[in-house]
PyMOL Python script that loads the backbone (N, CA, C, O; Angstrom):
from pymol import cmd

cmd.read_pdbstr("""\
ATOM      1  N   MET A   1     -36.058  -9.419 -20.804  1.00  0.00           N
ATOM      2  CA  MET A   1     -34.941  -9.074 -20.036  1.00  0.00           C
ATOM      3  C   MET A   1     -35.204  -8.011 -19.548  1.00  0.00           C
ATOM      4  O   MET A   1     -34.393  -7.843 -18.638  1.00  0.00           O
ATOM      5  N   LEU A   2     -36.063  -6.938 -19.635  1.00  0.00           N
ATOM      6  CA  LEU A   2     -36.742  -6.229 -19.165  1.00  0.00           C
ATOM      7  C   LEU A   2     -36.855  -6.636 -17.851  1.00  0.00           C
ATOM      8  O   LEU A   2     -36.121  -6.217 -16.957  1.00  0.00           O
ATOM      9  N   LYS A   3     -37.885  -7.563 -17.673  1.00  0.00           N
ATOM     10  CA  LYS A   3     -38.237  -8.157 -16.323  1.00  0.00           C
ATOM     11  C   LYS A   3     -37.366  -8.020 -15.371  1.00  0.00           C
ATOM     12  O   LYS A   3     -37.334  -7.317 -14.361  1.00  0.00           O
ATOM     13  N   ASN A   4     -36.076  -9.425 -16.207  1.00  0.00           N
ATOM     14  CA  ASN A   4     -34.943  -9.651 -15.483  1.00  0.00           C
ATOM     15  C   ASN A   4     -34.351  -8.350 -14.917  1.00  0.00           C
ATOM     16  O   ASN A   4     -34.577  -8.237 -13.712  1.00  0.00           O
ATOM     17  N   LEU A   5     -33.859  -7.637 -15.299  1.00  0.00           N
ATOM     18  CA  LEU A   5     -33.467  -6.257 -14.854  1.00  0.00           C
ATOM     19  C   LEU A   5     -33.854  -5.800 -13.809  1.00  0.00           C
ATOM     20  O   LEU A   5     -33.334  -5.604 -12.711  1.00  0.00           O
ATOM     21  N   ALA A   6     -35.283  -5.568 -14.446  1.00  0.00           N
ATOM     22  CA  ALA A   6     -35.906  -4.877 -13.008  1.00  0.00           C
ATOM     23  C   ALA A   6     -36.011  -5.382 -11.492  1.00  0.00           C
ATOM     24  O   ALA A   6     -36.132  -4.657 -10.504  1.00  0.00           O
ATOM     25  N   ILE A   7     -35.911  -7.274 -11.528  1.00  0.00           N
ATOM     26  CA  ILE A   7     -35.552  -7.707 -10.633  1.00  0.00           C
ATOM     27  C   ILE A   7     -34.322  -7.529 -10.196  1.00  0.00           C
ATOM     28  O   ILE A   7     -34.213  -7.655  -8.976  1.00  0.00           O
ATOM     29  N   VAL A   8     -33.174  -7.231 -10.888  1.00  0.00           N
ATOM     30  CA  VAL A   8     -31.945  -6.925 -10.489  1.00  0.00           C
ATOM     31  C   VAL A   8     -31.899  -5.905  -9.743  1.00  0.00           C
ATOM     32  O   VAL A   8     -31.517  -5.894  -8.573  1.00  0.00           O
ATOM     33  N   ALA A   9     -32.342  -4.854 -10.470  1.00  0.00           N
ATOM     34  CA  ALA A   9     -32.671  -3.685  -9.786  1.00  0.00           C
ATOM     35  C   ALA A   9     -32.962  -3.239  -8.517  1.00  0.00           C
ATOM     36  O   ALA A   9     -32.319  -2.491  -7.779  1.00  0.00           O
ATOM     37  N   ALA A  10     -34.196  -3.893  -8.335  1.00  0.00           N
ATOM     38  CA  ALA A  10     -34.734  -4.071  -7.389  1.00  0.00           C
ATOM     39  C   ALA A  10     -34.005  -4.708  -5.733  1.00  0.00           C
ATOM     40  O   ALA A  10     -34.302  -4.267  -4.622  1.00  0.00           O
ATOM     41  N   LEU A  11     -33.058  -5.782  -6.019  1.00  0.00           N
ATOM     42  CA  LEU A  11     -32.351  -6.362  -5.371  1.00  0.00           C
ATOM     43  C   LEU A  11     -31.324  -5.781  -4.891  1.00  0.00           C
ATOM     44  O   LEU A  11     -30.997  -5.884  -3.709  1.00  0.00           O
ATOM     45  N   LEU A  12     -30.734  -5.140  -5.706  1.00  0.00           N
ATOM     46  CA  LEU A  12     -29.452  -3.956  -5.384  1.00  0.00           C
ATOM     47  C   LEU A  12     -29.860  -2.834  -4.237  1.00  0.00           C
ATOM     48  O   LEU A  12     -29.240  -2.505  -3.226  1.00  0.00           O
ATOM     49  N   PHE A  13     -31.322  -2.294  -4.837  1.00  0.00           N
ATOM     50  CA  PHE A  13     -31.712  -0.904  -3.997  1.00  0.00           C
ATOM     51  C   PHE A  13     -32.120  -1.783  -2.658  1.00  0.00           C
ATOM     52  O   PHE A  13     -31.860  -1.215  -1.597  1.00  0.00           O
ATOM     53  N   ILE A  14     -32.690  -3.015  -2.567  1.00  0.00           N
ATOM     54  CA  ILE A  14     -33.034  -3.469  -0.827  1.00  0.00           C
ATOM     55  C   ILE A  14     -31.728  -3.869  -0.302  1.00  0.00           C
ATOM     56  O   ILE A  14     -31.637  -3.946   0.924  1.00  0.00           O
ATOM     57  N   ALA A  15     -30.829  -4.104  -0.927  1.00  0.00           N
ATOM     58  CA  ALA A  15     -29.247  -4.574  -0.228  1.00  0.00           C
ATOM     59  C   ALA A  15     -28.257  -3.263   0.134  1.00  0.00           C
ATOM     60  O   ALA A  15     -27.275  -3.268   0.876  1.00  0.00           O
ATOM     61  N   VAL A  16     -28.806  -2.178  -0.600  1.00  0.00           N
ATOM     62  CA  VAL A  16     -27.318  -0.719  -0.179  1.00  0.00           C
ATOM     63  C   VAL A  16     -27.893  -0.684   1.339  1.00  0.00           C
ATOM     64  O   VAL A  16     -26.981  -0.586   2.160  1.00  0.00           O
ATOM     65  N   PRO A  17     -29.062  -0.735   1.845  1.00  0.00           N
ATOM     66  CA  PRO A  17     -28.841  -0.350   3.627  1.00  0.00           C
ATOM     67  C   PRO A  17     -27.957  -1.210   4.311  1.00  0.00           C
ATOM     68  O   PRO A  17     -27.320  -0.786   5.276  1.00  0.00           O
ATOM     69  N   VAL A  18     -27.814  -2.761   3.784  1.00  0.00           N
ATOM     70  CA  VAL A  18     -27.046  -3.480   4.297  1.00  0.00           C
ATOM     71  C   VAL A  18     -25.471  -3.205   4.568  1.00  0.00           C
ATOM     72  O   VAL A  18     -24.833  -3.243   5.620  1.00  0.00           O
ATOM     73  N   PHE A  19     -24.977  -2.841   2.896  1.00  0.00           N
ATOM     74  CA  PHE A  19     -24.018  -2.094   3.054  1.00  0.00           C
ATOM     75  C   PHE A  19     -23.758  -0.836   3.263  1.00  0.00           C
ATOM     76  O   PHE A  19     -22.715  -0.380   2.794  1.00  0.00           O
ATOM     77  N   ALA A  20     -24.488  -0.142   3.878  1.00  0.00           N
ATOM     78  CA  ALA A  20     -24.440   1.187   4.979  1.00  0.00           C
ATOM     79  C   ALA A  20     -24.150   1.157   6.094  1.00  0.00           C
ATOM     80  O   ALA A  20     -23.747   2.166   6.673  1.00  0.00           O
ATOM     81  N   GLN A  21     -24.289  -0.073   6.713  1.00  0.00           N
ATOM     82  CA  GLN A  21     -24.166  -0.232   8.196  1.00  0.00           C
ATOM     83  C   GLN A  21     -22.568  -0.275   8.688  1.00  0.00           C
ATOM     84  O   GLN A  21     -21.630  -0.989   8.333  1.00  0.00           O
ATOM     85  N   GLU A  22     -22.682   0.872   9.719  1.00  0.00           N
ATOM     86  CA  GLU A  22     -21.283   0.590  10.922  1.00  0.00           C
ATOM     87  C   GLU A  22     -21.050  -0.533  11.031  1.00  0.00           C
ATOM     88  O   GLU A  22     -21.991  -1.325  11.074  1.00  0.00           O
ATOM     89  N   GLY A  23     -19.676  -0.998  11.118  1.00  0.00           N
ATOM     90  CA  GLY A  23     -19.340  -2.295  11.616  1.00  0.00           C
ATOM     91  C   GLY A  23     -18.992  -2.165  12.855  1.00  0.00           C
ATOM     92  O   GLY A  23     -18.892  -1.031  13.325  1.00  0.00           O
ATOM     93  N   ALA A  24     -18.764  -3.179  13.555  1.00  0.00           N
ATOM     94  CA  ALA A  24     -18.302  -3.466  14.930  1.00  0.00           C
ATOM     95  C   ALA A  24     -17.775  -3.091  15.702  1.00  0.00           C
ATOM     96  O   ALA A  24     -18.859  -2.696  16.131  1.00  0.00           O
ATOM     97  N   GLY A  25     -16.693  -2.577  16.847  1.00  0.00           N
ATOM     98  CA  GLY A  25     -15.792  -1.927  17.108  1.00  0.00           C
ATOM     99  C   GLY A  25     -15.010  -3.077  17.542  1.00  0.00           C
ATOM    100  O   GLY A  25     -15.476  -3.947  18.278  1.00  0.00           O
ATOM    101  N   ALA A  26     -13.776  -3.080  17.070  1.00  0.00           N
ATOM    102  CA  ALA A  26     -12.801  -3.866  17.362  1.00  0.00           C
ATOM    103  C   ALA A  26     -12.691  -4.492  19.198  1.00  0.00           C
ATOM    104  O   ALA A  26     -12.456  -3.743  20.147  1.00  0.00           O
ATOM    105  N   SER A  27     -12.878  -5.672  19.284  1.00  0.00           N
ATOM    106  CA  SER A  27     -12.560  -5.941  20.650  1.00  0.00           C
ATOM    107  C   SER A  27     -10.771  -6.632  20.935  1.00  0.00           C
ATOM    108  O   SER A  27      -9.920  -7.026  20.138  1.00  0.00           O
ATOM    109  N   THR A  28     -10.790  -6.499  22.689  1.00  0.00           N
ATOM    110  CA  THR A  28      -9.692  -6.788  22.948  1.00  0.00           C
ATOM    111  C   THR A  28      -9.339  -8.672  22.550  1.00  0.00           C
ATOM    112  O   THR A  28      -8.184  -9.028  22.314  1.00  0.00           O
ATOM    113  N   GLY A  29     -10.229  -9.430  22.542  1.00  0.00           N
ATOM    114  CA  GLY A  29     -10.074 -10.250  22.206  1.00  0.00           C
ATOM    115  C   GLY A  29      -9.608 -10.688  20.546  1.00  0.00           C
ATOM    116  O   GLY A  29      -9.151 -11.780  20.211  1.00  0.00           O
ATOM    117  N   THR A  30      -9.872  -9.496  19.639  1.00  0.00           N
ATOM    118  CA  THR A  30      -9.565  -9.550  18.013  1.00  0.00           C
ATOM    119  C   THR A  30      -8.543  -8.794  18.333  1.00  0.00           C
ATOM    120  O   THR A  30      -7.811  -8.767  17.344  1.00  0.00           O
ATOM    121  N   LEU A  31      -8.078  -8.138  19.216  1.00  0.00           N
ATOM    122  CA  LEU A  31      -6.703  -7.455  18.856  1.00  0.00           C
ATOM    123  C   LEU A  31      -5.147  -8.351  19.776  1.00  0.00           C
ATOM    124  O   LEU A  31      -3.940  -8.193  19.592  1.00  0.00           O
ATOM    125  N   LEU A  32      -5.711  -9.033  20.501  1.00  0.00           N
ATOM    126  CA  LEU A  32      -4.773 -10.533  20.653  1.00  0.00           C
ATOM    127  C   LEU A  32      -4.721 -11.582  19.587  1.00  0.00           C
ATOM    128  O   LEU A  32      -3.754 -12.336  19.478  1.00  0.00           O
ATOM    129  N   ALA A  33      -5.893 -11.633  18.704  1.00  0.00           N
ATOM    130  CA  ALA A  33      -5.976 -12.899  18.230  1.00  0.00           C
ATOM    131  C   ALA A  33      -4.646 -12.667  17.118  1.00  0.00           C
ATOM    132  O   ALA A  33      -3.742 -13.485  16.952  1.00  0.00           O
ATOM    133  N   VAL A  34      -4.785 -11.252  16.366  1.00  0.00           N
ATOM    134  CA  VAL A  34      -3.972 -10.959  15.409  1.00  0.00           C
ATOM    135  C   VAL A  34      -2.425 -11.436  15.365  1.00  0.00           C
ATOM    136  O   VAL A  34      -2.046 -12.004  14.340  1.00  0.00           O
ATOM    137  N   PRO A  35      -1.583 -11.247  16.351  1.00  0.00           N
ATOM    138  CA  PRO A  35      -0.392 -11.463  16.239  1.00  0.00           C
ATOM    139  C   PRO A  35      -0.419 -12.702  16.150  1.00  0.00           C
ATOM    140  O   PRO A  35       0.513 -13.283  15.595  1.00  0.00           O
ATOM    141  N   PHE A  36      -1.526 -13.418  16.692  1.00  0.00           N
ATOM    142  CA  PHE A  36      -1.237 -15.112  17.034  1.00  0.00           C
ATOM    143  C   PHE A  36      -1.341 -15.920  15.804  1.00  0.00           C
ATOM    144  O   PHE A  36      -0.721 -16.961  15.587  1.00  0.00           O
ATOM    145  N   ALA A  37      -2.202 -15.331  15.005  1.00  0.00           N
ATOM    146  CA  ALA A  37      -2.757 -15.392  13.871  1.00  0.00           C
ATOM    147  C   ALA A  37      -1.138 -15.429  12.922  1.00  0.00           C
ATOM    148  O   ALA A  37      -0.601 -16.261  12.191  1.00  0.00           O
ATOM    149  N   MET A  38      -0.902 -14.530  13.244  1.00  0.00           N
ATOM    150  CA  MET A  38       0.165 -14.073  12.117  1.00  0.00           C
ATOM    151  C   MET A  38       1.487 -15.171  12.144  1.00  0.00           C
ATOM    152  O   MET A  38       2.055 -15.691  11.183  1.00  0.00           O
ATOM    153  N   ALA A  39       1.832 -15.366  14.009  1.00  0.00           N
ATOM    154  CA  ALA A  39       2.874 -16.044  13.834  1.00  0.00           C
ATOM    155  C   ALA A  39       2.522 -17.650  13.516  1.00  0.00           C
ATOM    156  O   ALA A  39       3.417 -18.376  13.084  1.00  0.00           O
ATOM    157  N   ILE A  40       1.065 -18.211  13.771  1.00  0.00           N
ATOM    158  CA  ILE A  40       1.158 -19.229  13.419  1.00  0.00           C
ATOM    159  C   ILE A  40       0.911 -19.573  11.484  1.00  0.00           C
ATOM    160  O   ILE A  40       1.064 -20.596  10.817  1.00  0.00           O
ATOM    161  N   ALA A  41       0.545 -18.386  11.183  1.00  0.00           N
ATOM    162  CA  ALA A  41       0.613 -18.895   9.883  1.00  0.00           C
ATOM    163  C   ALA A  41       2.051 -18.825   8.989  1.00  0.00           C
ATOM    164  O   ALA A  41       2.412 -19.336   7.928  1.00  0.00           O
ATOM    165  N   SER A  42       2.774 -17.789  10.122  1.00  0.00           N
ATOM    166  CA  SER A  42       4.155 -17.515   9.015  1.00  0.00           C
ATOM    167  C   SER A  42       5.321 -19.104   9.522  1.00  0.00           C
ATOM    168  O   SER A  42       6.269 -19.634   8.942  1.00  0.00           O
ATOM    169  N   GLY A  43       4.622 -19.394  10.839  1.00  0.00           N
ATOM    170  CA  GLY A  43       5.485 -20.511  11.519  1.00  0.00           C
ATOM    171  C   GLY A  43       5.060 -21.972  10.146  1.00  0.00           C
ATOM    172  O   GLY A  43       5.841 -22.454   9.326  1.00  0.00           O
ATOM    173  N   LEU A  44       3.657 -22.299  10.358  1.00  0.00           N
ATOM    174  CA  LEU A  44       3.468 -22.715   9.063  1.00  0.00           C
ATOM    175  C   LEU A  44       3.959 -22.844   7.929  1.00  0.00           C
ATOM    176  O   LEU A  44       4.359 -23.851   7.344  1.00  0.00           O
ATOM    177  N   CYS A  45       3.917 -21.746   7.618  1.00  0.00           N
ATOM    178  CA  CYS A  45       4.469 -21.623   5.994  1.00  0.00           C
ATOM    179  C   CYS A  45       5.990 -21.768   6.145  1.00  0.00           C
ATOM    180  O   CYS A  45       6.495 -22.441   5.247  1.00  0.00           O
ATOM    181  N   GLY A  46       6.987 -21.211   7.235  1.00  0.00           N
ATOM    182  CA  GLY A  46       8.370 -21.744   7.026  1.00  0.00           C
ATOM    183  C   GLY A  46       8.494 -23.502   6.749  1.00  0.00           C
ATOM    184  O   GLY A  46       9.233 -24.120   5.983  1.00  0.00           O
ATOM    185  N   LEU A  47       7.717 -23.860   7.465  1.00  0.00           N
ATOM    186  CA  LEU A  47       7.963 -25.643   7.740  1.00  0.00           C
ATOM    187  C   LEU A  47       7.260 -25.956   6.015  1.00  0.00           C
ATOM    188  O   LEU A  47       7.779 -26.941   5.490  1.00  0.00           O
ATOM    189  N   ALA A  48       6.326 -25.335   5.257  1.00  0.00           N
ATOM    190  CA  ALA A  48       5.988 -25.981   4.568  1.00  0.00           C
ATOM    191  C   ALA A  48       7.182 -25.551   3.382  1.00  0.00           C
ATOM    192  O   ALA A  48       7.712 -26.433   2.706  1.00  0.00           O
ATOM    193  N   GLN A  49       7.465 -24.388   3.250  1.00  0.00           N
ATOM    194  CA  GLN A  49       8.357 -23.945   2.640  1.00  0.00           C
ATOM    195  C   GLN A  49      10.140 -25.141   2.935  1.00  0.00           C
ATOM    196  O   GLN A  49      10.722 -25.889   2.150  1.00  0.00           O
ATOM    197  N   GLY A  50      10.305 -24.937   3.734  1.00  0.00           N
ATOM    198  CA  GLY A  50      11.418 -26.193   3.986  1.00  0.00           C
ATOM    199  C   GLY A  50      11.291 -27.252   3.628  1.00  0.00           C
ATOM    200  O   GLY A  50      12.252 -27.808   3.098  1.00  0.00           O
ATOM    201  N   LYS A  51      10.066 -27.923   3.784  1.00  0.00           N
ATOM    202  CA  LYS A  51       9.588 -29.026   3.389  1.00  0.00           C
ATOM    203  C   LYS A  51       9.524 -29.616   1.930  1.00  0.00           C
ATOM    204  O   LYS A  51       9.620 -30.752   1.465  1.00  0.00           O
ATOM    205  N   ALA A  52       9.292 -28.179   1.333  1.00  0.00           N
ATOM    206  CA  ALA A  52       9.099 -28.164  -0.299  1.00  0.00           C
ATOM    207  C   ALA A  52      10.612 -28.157  -0.885  1.00  0.00           C
ATOM    208  O   ALA A  52      11.037 -28.946  -1.729  1.00  0.00           O
ATOM    209  N   ILE A  53      11.336 -27.110  -0.273  1.00  0.00           N
ATOM    210  CA  ILE A  53      13.227 -27.052  -0.707  1.00  0.00           C
ATOM    211  C   ILE A  53      13.788 -28.294  -0.633  1.00  0.00           C
ATOM    212  O   ILE A  53      14.537 -28.533  -1.581  1.00  0.00           O
ATOM    213  N   ALA A  54      13.635 -29.490   0.477  1.00  0.00           N
ATOM    214  CA  ALA A  54      14.285 -30.188   0.800  1.00  0.00           C
ATOM    215  C   ALA A  54      13.873 -31.268  -0.210  1.00  0.00           C
ATOM    216  O   ALA A  54      14.784 -31.930  -0.707  1.00  0.00           O
ATOM    217  N   SER A  55      12.310 -31.580  -0.655  1.00  0.00           N
ATOM    218  CA  SER A  55      11.446 -32.367  -1.530  1.00  0.00           C
ATOM    219  C   SER A  55      12.124 -32.395  -3.104  1.00  0.00           C
ATOM    220  O   SER A  55      12.307 -33.369  -3.835  1.00  0.00           O
ATOM    221  N   ALA A  56      12.475 -30.713  -3.381  1.00  0.00           N
ATOM    222  CA  ALA A  56      12.813 -30.559  -4.622  1.00  0.00           C
ATOM    223  C   ALA A  56      14.148 -31.130  -4.297  1.00  0.00           C
ATOM    224  O   ALA A  56      14.294 -32.284  -4.700  1.00  0.00           O
ATOM    225  N   VAL A  57      15.166 -30.601  -3.664  1.00  0.00           N
ATOM    226  CA  VAL A  57      16.511 -31.138  -4.118  1.00  0.00           C
ATOM    227  C   VAL A  57      16.652 -32.663  -4.013  1.00  0.00           C
ATOM    228  O   VAL A  57      17.389 -33.350  -4.720  1.00  0.00           O
ATOM    229  N   GLU A  58      15.676 -33.187  -2.828  1.00  0.00           N
ATOM    230  CA  GLU A  58      16.080 -34.774  -3.529  1.00  0.00           C
ATOM    231  C   GLU A  58      15.499 -34.652  -4.432  1.00  0.00           C
ATOM    232  O   GLU A  58      16.271 -33.780  -4.830  1.00  0.00           O
ATOM    233  N   GLY A  59      14.726 -34.719  -5.283  1.00  0.00           N
ATOM    234  CA  GLY A  59      14.146 -35.107  -6.505  1.00  0.00           C
ATOM    235  C   GLY A  59      15.278 -34.244  -7.362  1.00  0.00           C
ATOM    236  O   GLY A  59      15.569 -34.956  -8.324  1.00  0.00           O
ATOM    237  N   MET A  60      15.959 -33.137  -7.411  1.00  0.00           N
ATOM    238  CA  MET A  60      16.966 -33.209  -7.992  1.00  0.00           C
ATOM    239  C   MET A  60      18.128 -33.785  -7.862  1.00  0.00           C
ATOM    240  O   MET A  60      18.884 -33.662  -8.826  1.00  0.00           O
ATOM    241  N   ALA A  61      18.487 -34.355  -6.995  1.00  0.00           N
ATOM    242  CA  ALA A  61      19.543 -35.143  -6.911  1.00  0.00           C
ATOM    243  C   ALA A  61      19.302 -36.879  -7.197  1.00  0.00           C
ATOM    244  O   ALA A  61      20.281 -37.621  -7.272  1.00  0.00           O
ATOM    245  N   ARG A  62      18.150 -37.304  -7.316  1.00  0.00           N
ATOM    246  CA  ARG A  62      17.237 -38.333  -7.741  1.00  0.00           C
ATOM    247  C   ARG A  62      17.580 -38.376  -9.261  1.00  0.00           C
ATOM    248  O   ARG A  62      18.253 -39.339  -9.629  1.00  0.00           O
ATOM    249  N   ASN A  63      17.190 -37.427 -10.215  1.00  0.00           N
ATOM    250  CA  ASN A  63      17.256 -37.306 -11.046  1.00  0.00           C
ATOM    251  C   ASN A  63      17.564 -35.549 -12.022  1.00  0.00           C
ATOM    252  O   ASN A  63      16.764 -34.690 -12.395  1.00  0.00           O
ATOM    253  N   PRO A  64      19.032 -35.650 -12.129  1.00  0.00           N
ATOM    254  CA  PRO A  64      19.402 -34.303 -12.676  1.00  0.00           C
ATOM    255  C   PRO A  64      18.951 -34.184 -14.084  1.00  0.00           C
ATOM    256  O   PRO A  64      19.766 -33.529 -14.732  1.00  0.00           O
ATOM    257  N   GLY A  65      18.066 -34.538 -14.693  1.00  0.00           N
ATOM    258  CA  GLY A  65      18.073 -34.333 -16.148  1.00  0.00           C
ATOM    259  C   GLY A  65      16.478 -33.535 -15.505  1.00  0.00           C
ATOM    260  O   GLY A  65      16.292 -32.648 -16.339  1.00  0.00           O
ATOM    261  N   ALA A  66      15.704 -33.477 -14.816  1.00  0.00           N
ATOM    262  CA  ALA A  66      14.453 -32.918 -14.319  1.00  0.00           C
ATOM    263  C   ALA A  66      14.624 -31.792 -13.421  1.00  0.00           C
ATOM    264  O   ALA A  66      13.786 -31.239 -12.709  1.00  0.00           O
ATOM    265  N   ALA A  67      16.276 -31.467 -13.634  1.00  0.00           N
ATOM    266  CA  ALA A  67      16.091 -29.957 -12.735  1.00  0.00           C
ATOM    267  C   ALA A  67      15.646 -29.312 -12.919  1.00  0.00           C
ATOM    268  O   ALA A  67      14.873 -28.869 -12.069  1.00  0.00           O
ATOM    269  N   GLY A  68      15.768 -28.635 -14.338  1.00  0.00           N
ATOM    270  CA  GLY A  68      15.009 -27.707 -14.866  1.00  0.00           C
ATOM    271  C   GLY A  68      12.937 -27.232 -14.259  1.00  0.00           C
ATOM    272  O   GLY A  68      12.379 -26.224 -13.826  1.00  0.00           O
ATOM    273  N   ALA A  69      12.533 -28.577 -14.580  1.00  0.00           N
ATOM    274  CA  ALA A  69      11.254 -28.701 -14.235  1.00  0.00           C
ATOM    275  C   ALA A  69      10.835 -28.954 -13.024  1.00  0.00           C
ATOM    276  O   ALA A  69       9.654 -29.117 -12.718  1.00  0.00           O
ATOM    277  N   ILE A  70      11.805 -29.001 -12.257  1.00  0.00           N
ATOM    278  CA  ILE A  70      11.297 -29.382 -10.659  1.00  0.00           C
ATOM    279  C   ILE A  70      12.071 -27.718 -10.129  1.00  0.00           C
ATOM    280  O   ILE A  70      11.603 -27.140  -9.148  1.00  0.00           O
ATOM    281  N   ARG A  71      12.741 -27.379 -10.573  1.00  0.00           N
ATOM    282  CA  ARG A  71      12.848 -25.522 -10.172  1.00  0.00           C
ATOM    283  C   ARG A  71      11.937 -24.741 -10.563  1.00  0.00           C
ATOM    284  O   ARG A  71      11.948 -23.626 -10.041  1.00  0.00           O
ATOM    285  N   ILE A  72      11.041 -24.984 -11.415  1.00  0.00           N
ATOM    286  CA  ILE A  72      10.082 -24.097 -12.147  1.00  0.00           C
ATOM    287  C   ILE A  72       8.952 -24.109 -10.903  1.00  0.00           C
ATOM    288  O   ILE A  72       8.630 -23.220 -10.115  1.00  0.00           O
ATOM    289  N   THR A  73       8.417 -25.704 -11.086  1.00  0.00           N
ATOM    290  CA  THR A  73       7.529 -26.131 -10.013  1.00  0.00           C
ATOM    291  C   THR A  73       7.844 -25.748  -8.566  1.00  0.00           C
ATOM    292  O   THR A  73       6.965 -25.335  -7.809  1.00  0.00           O
ATOM    293  N   LEU A  74       8.845 -25.864  -8.280  1.00  0.00           N
ATOM    294  CA  LEU A  74       9.446 -25.307  -6.743  1.00  0.00           C
ATOM    295  C   LEU A  74       8.893 -23.303  -6.806  1.00  0.00           C
ATOM    296  O   LEU A  74       7.943 -22.576  -6.519  1.00  0.00           O
ATOM    297  N   ILE A  75       9.764 -23.269  -7.171  1.00  0.00           N
ATOM    298  CA  ILE A  75       9.437 -21.811  -7.515  1.00  0.00           C
ATOM    299  C   ILE A  75       7.971 -21.463  -7.443  1.00  0.00           C
ATOM    300  O   ILE A  75       7.571 -20.484  -6.812  1.00  0.00           O
ATOM    301  N   LEU A  76       7.399 -22.056  -7.919  1.00  0.00           N
ATOM    302  CA  LEU A  76       5.923 -21.388  -8.198  1.00  0.00           C
ATOM    303  C   LEU A  76       5.183 -22.169  -6.808  1.00  0.00           C
ATOM    304  O   LEU A  76       4.301 -21.552  -6.211  1.00  0.00           O
ATOM    305  N   GLY A  77       5.584 -23.506  -6.357  1.00  0.00           N
ATOM    306  CA  GLY A  77       5.259 -23.932  -5.062  1.00  0.00           C
ATOM    307  C   GLY A  77       4.881 -22.830  -3.445  1.00  0.00           C
ATOM    308  O   GLY A  77       3.981 -22.553  -2.652  1.00  0.00           O
ATOM    309  N   LEU A  78       6.689 -22.475  -3.852  1.00  0.00           N
ATOM    310  CA  LEU A  78       6.820 -20.957  -3.162  1.00  0.00           C
ATOM    311  C   LEU A  78       6.363 -20.299  -2.921  1.00  0.00           C
ATOM    312  O   LEU A  78       5.870 -20.001  -1.833  1.00  0.00           O
ATOM    313  N   ALA A  79       6.365 -19.560  -4.415  1.00  0.00           N
ATOM    314  CA  ALA A  79       5.361 -18.221  -4.100  1.00  0.00           C
ATOM    315  C   ALA A  79       3.583 -18.791  -3.802  1.00  0.00           C
ATOM    316  O   ALA A  79       2.825 -17.889  -3.446  1.00  0.00           O
ATOM    317  N   PHE A  80       3.167 -19.753  -3.897  1.00  0.00           N
ATOM    318  CA  PHE A  80       1.481 -19.983  -3.241  1.00  0.00           C
ATOM    319  C   PHE A  80       1.803 -19.746  -1.621  1.00  0.00           C
ATOM    320  O   PHE A  80       1.409 -18.993  -0.731  1.00  0.00           O
ATOM    321  N   ILE A  81       2.998 -21.117  -1.808  1.00  0.00           N
ATOM    322  CA  ILE A  81       2.962 -20.876   0.301  1.00  0.00           C
ATOM    323  C   ILE A  81       3.079 -19.331   1.332  1.00  0.00           C
ATOM    324  O   ILE A  81       2.600 -18.970   2.407  1.00  0.00           O
ATOM    325  N   GLU A  82       4.144 -18.632   0.128  1.00  0.00           N
ATOM    326  CA  GLU A  82       4.834 -17.429   0.729  1.00  0.00           C
ATOM    327  C   GLU A  82       2.932 -16.451   0.268  1.00  0.00           C
ATOM    328  O   GLU A  82       2.723 -15.480   0.996  1.00  0.00           O
ATOM    329  N   SER A  83       2.228 -16.640  -0.399  1.00  0.00           N
ATOM    330  CA  SER A  83       0.683 -15.946  -0.812  1.00  0.00           C
ATOM    331  C   SER A  83      -0.233 -15.974   0.951  1.00  0.00           C
ATOM    332  O   SER A  83      -0.837 -15.079   1.541  1.00  0.00           O
ATOM    333  N   LEU A  84       0.105 -17.725   1.407  1.00  0.00           N
ATOM    334  CA  LEU A  84      -0.837 -17.784   2.553  1.00  0.00           C
ATOM    335  C   LEU A  84      -0.246 -16.967   3.819  1.00  0.00           C
ATOM    336  O   LEU A  84      -1.051 -16.687   4.707  1.00  0.00           O
ATOM    337  N   ALA A  85       1.114 -16.560   3.970  1.00  0.00           N
ATOM    338  CA  ALA A  85       1.286 -15.998   4.923  1.00  0.00           C
ATOM    339  C   ALA A  85       0.676 -14.331   4.813  1.00  0.00           C
ATOM    340  O   ALA A  85      -0.078 -13.774   5.611  1.00  0.00           O
ATOM    341  N   LEU A  86       1.188 -13.857   3.740  1.00  0.00           N
ATOM    342  CA  LEU A  86       0.823 -12.640   2.974  1.00  0.00           C
ATOM    343  C   LEU A  86      -1.232 -12.461   3.276  1.00  0.00           C
ATOM    344  O   LEU A  86      -1.696 -11.444   3.792  1.00  0.00           O
ATOM    345  N   PHE A  87      -1.896 -13.349   2.940  1.00  0.00           N
ATOM    346  CA  PHE A  87      -3.264 -13.326   3.342  1.00  0.00           C
ATOM    347  C   PHE A  87      -3.499 -12.780   4.421  1.00  0.00           C
ATOM    348  O   PHE A  87      -4.166 -11.802   4.759  1.00  0.00           O
ATOM    349  N   THR A  88      -2.733 -13.688   5.056  1.00  0.00           N
ATOM    350  CA  THR A  88      -3.323 -13.829   6.684  1.00  0.00           C
ATOM    351  C   THR A  88      -2.785 -12.257   7.280  1.00  0.00           C
ATOM    352  O   THR A  88      -3.147 -11.616   8.267  1.00  0.00           O
ATOM    353  N   LEU A  89      -1.932 -12.013   6.389  1.00  0.00           N
ATOM    354  CA  LEU A  89      -1.200 -10.501   6.960  1.00  0.00           C
ATOM    355  C   LEU A  89      -2.191  -9.172   6.546  1.00  0.00           C
ATOM    356  O   LEU A  89      -2.209  -8.027   6.997  1.00  0.00           O
ATOM    357  N   ILE A  90      -2.819  -9.682   5.733  1.00  0.00           N
ATOM    358  CA  ILE A  90      -3.762  -8.590   5.195  1.00  0.00           C
ATOM    359  C   ILE A  90      -5.244  -8.859   5.800  1.00  0.00           C
ATOM    360  O   ILE A  90      -5.992  -7.889   5.926  1.00  0.00           O
ATOM    361  N   LYS A  91      -5.692 -10.172   6.183  1.00  0.00           N
ATOM    362  CA  LYS A  91      -6.893 -10.054   6.533  1.00  0.00           C
ATOM    363  C   LYS A  91      -6.831  -9.723   7.762  1.00  0.00           C
ATOM    364  O   LYS A  91      -7.784  -9.027   8.111  1.00  0.00           O
ATOM    365  N   THR A  92      -6.086  -9.950   8.548  1.00  0.00           N
ATOM    366  CA  THR A  92      -5.976  -9.617  10.035  1.00  0.00           C
ATOM    367  C   THR A  92      -5.435  -7.806  10.157  1.00  0.00           C
ATOM    368  O   THR A  92      -5.271  -7.284  11.260  1.00  0.00           O
TER     369      THR A  92
END
""", "prot")
cmd.dss("prot")
cmd.show_as("cartoon", "prot")
cmd.util.cbc("prot")
cmd.orient("prot")
C-alpha cells in the first residue's frame, strides 16, 4: 500500500510542470471557427428536435394510450439534444 502511494505521489509531482505551462494564444482561425461551430450545432439541434417532436406526435396519434410514456421520453430526449448545443457553446 505504501509503495503504491509513493508511486502515485511521484507521478503527481512529475505532472505538475505540465499543468503549469501557459496556453497558446488564440489564432484567427480559432476566432472564426467559434461562430461557425455554434451555428452548425444549433442548426442540427433544431433539426433533431423537430424530428423528435414529429415522431412523438405521430406515435401519440397512433397509440393514445402510450401518450404519457412518449411525452416523458420526448422531454428527456429534447433535454439531451439541447445539451449538445449548450456543450458546444461552453466548449467554444
